C-alpha positions as CSV (number, residue, x, y, z in Angstrom):
1,X,4.6,-18.9,-0.7
2,X,1.7,-20.2,-2.7
3,X,-1.9,-19.8,-1.5
4,X,-5.1,-20.7,-3.3
5,X,-7.7,-18.1,-4.1
6,X,-11.4,-18.9,-4.8
7,X,-13.2,-16.6,-7.3
8,X,-16.7,-15.3,-6.6
9,X,-18.3,-16.4,-9.8
10,X,-18.8,-12.9,-10.8
11,X,-16.0,-11.0,-12.3
12,X,-15.0,-8.1,-14.6
13,X,-16.2,-10.0,-17.7
14,X,-19.6,-10.5,-16.3
15,X,-20.1,-7.0,-15.6
16,X,-18.5,-5.5,-18.7
17,X,-18.5,-7.9,-21.6
18,X,-14.9,-8.5,-23.0
19,X,-13.3,-6.9,-20.0
20,X,-11.1,-10.1,-19.5
21,X,-10.0,-10.6,-23.2
22,X,-6.5,-9.7,-23.9
23,X,-7.6,-7.8,-27.3
24,X,-7.6,-4.0,-27.2
25,X,-4.9,-3.7,-24.5
26,X,-3.0,-0.4,-25.1
27,X,-0.4,1.7,-23.3
28,X,-1.4,4.8,-21.5
29,X,0.7,7.4,-19.6
30,X,0.4,6.9,-15.8
31,X,-0.3,10.6,-15.6
32,X,-3.2,10.4,-18.0
33,X,-5.1,8.2,-15.5
34,X,-7.0,9.5,-12.4
35,X,-8.7,7.5,-9.5
36,X,-12.1,6.1,-9.3
37,X,-14.2,8.5,-7.0
38,X,-16.3,5.3,-6.2
39,X,-13.3,3.2,-5.1
40,X,-14.5,1.3,-2.1
41,X,-11.0,0.7,-0.7
42,X,-9.8,3.7,1.2
43,X,-6.6,2.2,2.8
44,X,-3.6,0.8,0.9
45,X,-0.7,-0.2,3.2
46,X,2.5,1.6,2.4
47,X,4.5,-1.6,3.0
48,X,2.4,-3.7,0.5
49,X,2.5,-0.9,-2.0
50,X,6.3,-0.7,-1.8
51,X,6.5,-4.5,-2.2
52,X,4.3,-4.4,-5.3
53,X,6.4,-1.6,-6.8
54,X,9.6,-3.7,-6.3
55,X,7.9,-6.6,-8.1
56,X,6.8,-4.4,-10.9
57,X,10.3,-3.0,-11.3
58,X,11.6,-6.5,-11.7
59,X,8.8,-8.1,-13.8
60,X,6.7,-5.2,-15.1
61,X,3.0,-4.8,-14.8
62,X,1.6,-8.2,-15.8
63,X,-2.1,-7.4,-15.5
64,X,-3.7,-4.6,-17.4
65,X,-5.7,-1.8,-15.5
66,X,-9.4,-1.3,-16.5
67,X,-10.2,2.4,-17.4
68,X,-12.9,4.4,-18.9
69,X,-12.7,7.6,-20.8
70,X,-13.5,10.8,-18.9
71,X,-15.9,13.4,-20.1
72,X,-13.6,16.6,-20.4
73,X,-16.3,18.7,-21.7
74,X,-15.7,22.3,-20.1
75,X,-12.2,21.2,-18.8
76,X,-9.2,22.7,-20.5
77,X,-7.0,20.0,-19.1
78,X,-6.8,16.9,-16.9
79,X,-6.2,13.1,-17.1
80,X,-8.1,11.5,-20.1
81,X,-9.0,8.3,-18.2
82,X,-10.5,7.2,-15.0
83,X,-9.8,3.9,-13.3
84,X,-12.5,1.3,-13.0
85,X,-10.3,-1.4,-11.5
86,X,-6.5,-1.6,-10.5
87,X,-5.8,1.5,-8.3
88,X,-3.2,-0.4,-6.2
89,X,-1.3,-1.5,-9.3
90,X,-1.5,1.9,-10.8
91,X,-0.1,3.6,-7.7
92,X,2.7,0.9,-7.5
93,X,3.4,1.5,-11.1
94,X,3.9,5.1,-10.5
95,X,6.0,4.4,-7.6
96,X,8.1,2.0,-9.5
97,X,8.8,4.9,-12.1
98,X,6.8,3.5,-15.0
99,X,6.0,6.1,-17.6
100,X,3.2,3.9,-19.2
101,X,0.8,1.0,-18.1
102,X,-1.2,-1.5,-20.1
103,X,-5.0,-0.7,-19.9
104,X,-8.3,-2.0,-21.3
105,X,-10.4,1.0,-22.2
106,X,-14.1,0.3,-21.5
107,X,-17.4,2.2,-21.5
108,X,-19.0,2.1,-18.0
109,X,-21.7,3.8,-16.2
110,X,-21.2,5.3,-12.6
111,X,-22.8,2.2,-11.2
112,X,-20.6,-0.3,-13.0
113,X,-17.5,1.5,-12.0
114,X,-18.6,1.0,-8.3
115,X,-19.5,-2.7,-9.0
116,X,-16.3,-3.5,-10.8
117,X,-14.1,-1.9,-8.2
118,X,-16.0,-3.8,-5.6
119,X,-15.7,-7.1,-7.2
120,X,-12.1,-6.7,-7.8
121,X,-11.2,-5.8,-4.2
122,X,-13.5,-8.6,-2.8
123,X,-11.8,-11.2,-5.1
124,X,-8.3,-10.0,-3.8
125,X,-9.4,-9.9,-0.3
126,X,-8.4,-6.2,-0.3
127,X,-11.4,-4.7,1.4
128,X,-11.7,-4.4,5.3
129,X,-15.3,-5.5,6.3
130,X,-16.6,-1.8,6.8
131,X,-15.3,-0.8,3.4
132,X,-17.1,-3.7,1.9
133,X,-20.2,-3.0,3.8
134,X,-20.2,0.7,2.8
135,X,-19.8,-0.2,-0.8
136,X,-22.9,-2.4,-0.7
137,X,-24.8,0.4,1.1
138,X,-23.7,2.8,-1.6
139,X,-25.1,0.5,-4.3
140,X,-28.4,0.5,-2.4
141,X,-28.5,4.2,-1.7
142,X,-27.3,5.7,-4.9
143,X,-28.6,3.2,-7.4
144,X,-31.7,1.8,-5.8
145,X,-30.6,-1.8,-5.7
146,X,-32.0,-4.3,-3.3
147,X,-29.9,-6.7,-1.2
148,X,-30.7,-9.5,-3.6
149,X,-29.5,-7.4,-6.5
150,X,-26.3,-6.4,-4.8
151,X,-25.6,-10.0,-4.0
152,X,-26.2,-11.1,-7.5
153,X,-23.8,-8.4,-9.0
154,X,-20.9,-9.2,-6.7
155,X,-21.4,-13.0,-6.6
156,X,-22.3,-13.4,-3.0
157,X,-25.3,-14.7,-1.1
158,X,-28.0,-12.3,0.1
159,X,-27.3,-13.4,3.6
160,X,-23.6,-12.5,3.3
161,X,-24.5,-9.1,2.0
162,X,-27.1,-8.6,4.8
163,X,-24.6,-9.7,7.5
164,X,-22.0,-7.2,6.1
165,X,-24.5,-4.4,6.3
166,X,-25.3,-5.0,9.8
167,X,-21.8,-4.0,10.8
168,X,-22.7,-0.4,9.9
169,X,-25.1,-0.3,12.9
170,X,-22.0,-0.6,15.2
171,X,-21.1,2.4,17.4
172,X,-18.1,4.4,16.1
173,X,-15.7,3.2,18.7
174,X,-16.4,-0.3,17.8
175,X,-16.0,0.4,14.1
176,X,-12.6,2.0,14.7
177,X,-11.4,-1.1,16.6
178,X,-12.4,-3.2,13.6
179,X,-10.8,-0.8,11.1
180,X,-7.5,-0.9,13.1
181,X,-7.8,-4.7,13.5
182,X,-7.8,-4.6,17.2
183,X,-10.8,-6.8,16.9
184,X,-11.9,-9.2,14.2
185,X,-15.0,-9.3,12.1
186,X,-16.2,-12.3,14.4
187,X,-15.8,-10.1,17.3
188,X,-17.8,-7.3,15.8
189,X,-20.6,-9.7,14.8
190,X,-20.7,-10.9,18.5
191,X,-21.2,-7.3,19.6
192,X,-24.2,-6.9,17.3
193,X,-26.2,-9.2,19.5
194,X,-26.1,-6.7,22.3
195,X,-28.7,-3.7,21.6
196,X,-27.3,-1.6,24.5
197,X,-24.3,0.5,23.3
198,X,-22.8,0.8,26.7
199,X,-22.7,-3.0,27.0
200,X,-21.1,-3.3,23.6
201,X,-18.4,-1.0,24.6
202,X,-17.8,-2.9,28.0
203,X,-17.5,-6.1,26.1
204,X,-15.2,-4.5,23.6
205,X,-12.9,-3.4,26.3
206,X,-13.0,-6.9,27.8
207,X,-12.0,-8.3,24.3
208,X,-9.1,-6.0,24.1
209,X,-7.9,-6.1,27.6
210,X,-8.1,-9.9,28.1
211,X,-7.5,-11.1,24.5
212,X,-10.9,-12.9,24.3
213,X,-11.3,-15.3,21.3
214,X,-14.6,-14.9,19.3
215,X,-16.0,-17.8,21.1
216,X,-15.2,-16.3,24.4
217,X,-16.7,-13.1,23.3
218,X,-19.9,-14.8,22.1
219,X,-20.2,-16.6,25.4
220,X,-19.8,-13.2,27.4
221,X,-22.5,-11.6,25.3
222,X,-24.8,-14.6,25.8
223,X,-24.5,-14.3,29.6
224,X,-25.1,-10.6,29.4
225,X,-28.2,-11.2,27.1
226,X,-29.5,-13.9,29.5
227,X,-29.1,-11.6,32.5
228,X,-26.6,-13.8,34.2
229,X,-24.5,-10.9,35.0
230,X,-24.4,-7.2,34.5
231,X,-20.7,-6.9,34.3
232,X,-18.5,-8.5,31.6
233,X,-16.3,-11.2,33.1
234,X,-13.3,-12.4,31.1
235,X,-13.3,-16.3,30.8
236,X,-9.4,-16.3,31.0
237,X,-6.9,-14.4,33.1
238,X,-3.5,-13.7,31.8
239,X,-0.4,-13.4,33.9
240,X,1.4,-10.2,33.4
241,X,4.5,-12.0,31.8
242,X,2.1,-13.7,29.3
243,X,0.7,-10.2,28.4
244,X,4.2,-9.0,28.0
245,X,5.2,-11.8,25.7
246,X,2.1,-11.1,23.6
247,X,3.0,-7.5,23.3
248,X,6.5,-8.4,22.0
249,X,5.1,-11.0,19.5
250,X,2.5,-8.4,18.2
251,X,5.4,-5.7,17.8
252,X,7.7,-8.2,16.0
253,X,5.0,-9.6,13.7
254,X,2.9,-6.5,13.2
255,X,-0.3,-8.0,13.8
256,X,-2.7,-9.3,16.5
257,X,-1.3,-12.3,18.5
258,X,-2.9,-14.2,21.5
259,X,-0.7,-16.5,23.7
260,X,-2.6,-19.2,25.7
261,X,-0.6,-21.2,28.4
262,X,-1.4,-24.4,30.1
263,X,0.4,-26.9,32.4
264,X,1.3,-29.1,29.3
265,X,2.3,-26.2,27.1
266,X,-0.1,-23.9,25.3
267,X,-0.7,-22.3,21.8
268,X,0.2,-19.2,20.0
269,X,-2.5,-17.6,17.7
270,X,-1.3,-15.2,14.9
271,X,-4.1,-13.4,13.1
272,X,-3.9,-12.2,9.6
273,X,-6.5,-10.4,7.5
274,X,-5.4,-10.7,3.9
275,X,-3.2,-12.6,1.8
276,X,-0.7,-9.9,1.9
277,X,-0.7,-10.0,5.6
278,X,0.0,-13.7,5.7
279,X,2.8,-13.1,3.3
280,X,4.3,-10.5,5.6
281,X,4.1,-12.9,8.6
282,X,5.6,-15.5,6.5
283,X,8.6,-13.4,5.5
284,X,9.2,-12.4,9.1
285,X,9.2,-15.8,10.6
286,X,10.7,-18.0,7.7
287,X,12.7,-15.3,6.0
288,X,12.3,-13.5,2.7
289,X,12.8,-15.5,-0.3
290,X,12.5,-18.8,1.3
């Protein structure tokens, strides 16, 4: 299945000159590489890692990792290199049984290692919204960057960075719902319009219980903000059999599914949150290899 990707206009080569050139690629033992402690991505789905490992077994690792030399002063032993970008590929290569992997060795400051890892993950749509927001906040807190400077370094608008950072103000229960993909980023942004945490949680439960769309959640928030009702009211009511069908679809496809029925038919909405998620849904519905 072919899907198009749009770059951010700010890549590895812009942050570390020469990082995208093929010259200087060398083979390094997998065991001589360690993780980037500033890697913004915290979750790598086991299924996608296994799929990538199988691809690497068949085709090899086609894109080199970006690493930097570690300062081993005072250490008797340990990996000589630290990842800047490519942790998922490195883990999959190890899973595939590769002894060595192609790398580009670059000098990079701690700030650059975070910026590069962040840019790569954003370009690959690998980060969930909170991971992305936390990485922006880390650049601000640890390195004293402004929102404008963060935006310039990752190739996004200042408004996009500011909107991402707002998600960090959500209460923990809503953050967990977003991380577990029980709600979308659009739902989370709708909840930010409510300053009362108790109301936010009541709307969250209405979204989950009644399968409210983002637009329906926004309307519910609008009514609460306008004082048109002190209790969230779902805009749709699902019959038990419809909810049961939704549950079966969710179980079969491994993602959030909403089923809407009407007298003349209805619609089935299947949510996906990354290119890998879309590929997984495609394979389950159409069949692998088609």
